[in-house]
C-alpha positions, 0 to 999 in steps of 0.5 A: 117427828123424831125417831127415838131409836139410837145408833146402838138400837136402844130407845132414847127417852127424855124426862122433863121437869116442869116449873122453871124448865118448860113453864115460866112460873117464877112470878106465879110462885112468888105471888102465891107465897107472898099472899100466903105469907101476908095471910099469916102476918109473915115477911113475904121476902123471907118466906119466899127465900126459904121456900126457894130451897125447901119443900113446903112442910120444911118451909112451914117448920122454919117460918111458922113453927107455931102454926099447924102445918096441915092448915098451912099446907091447905092454905097454900094448895088453895092459893096454888089452885086459884093461881092455875085458874086465874094466873098468867103463864108462859111456856119457855121459848122452844117448849111447844116445838120440842115436845111436839117433835118427840115421839109419844111414849118416849118422854115424860114429865117429872114434877114436884107439883101436882098433876091437876095443876100441870094439866091446867098450866099446859092447857093454858099454854098449849103444851101437849101432855105426855102419857107418863106424868109423875107428880108429888102424889105418885112418890113417897120421896120427892126430889132430890131422891132418885125415886121420881125419875126412876118411876118415870123410866119404869113407867116408860119401860126405859133403862136409866142409862137411856134417859136424858133429864132436863132440869133447872133446879139443884134438887132435880139435877141431883135426883136425875144424877142419883137415878143414873141418868144423863142430866142437862141443865137449862134456864139458869145463868150458870151451870148447876153442879153436876150437870153433864151439859148446860144451856142458858135457855131451853130454846138453845137446848132444843136441837141437842135434845132432839139429837140425843133423842134420835141417837145421833148424840152420845149419852155424855156429850163432850165439847165446848158446851159441855160441863167438864 
């Protein structure tokens, strides 16, 4: 188990996004949105294209402006809950070893999804659930606002400067940066704008994340793997 006491004596904390970072849910999300679009007689490819870059209510406003947004949301939630029960999920390589190596109370999940879905997916993939989980219902403003990551830090008793955010999406990266935290990107072929370090896969990041958590790496790592 990795100690979280850094060289300066300050605790180190790791805050993880979930979908796309720890859990591979791309196919599930695509299927959910396809089913939703077909229910409303819309083009699934166009709906998914919009959904990738907007939050659900914003997606509805663009692709189904004449539909009741709350009904659209209820239908989406129904499909997502069913997918948690019956869909096939995979944890990214390295996720289980990484999370099990971190000290309880020194890491958290920060997701734009809802807690019951995260718990369902983690149960099905064998990943441990931390003490702190900040979901969409816990905040007034989601990513890219800094609120989700700041709330996670506060609940852990951490200072933002001592937190490392692991993300895959631009909105999450911006959220972590706005919160004043170190942000590393994973699971994307190219670095998301703003990240302090980029890894093609989560697996490649595991050793560095654990080193950061133990205090053997500086907050802002420089070098060939860092994003300048």
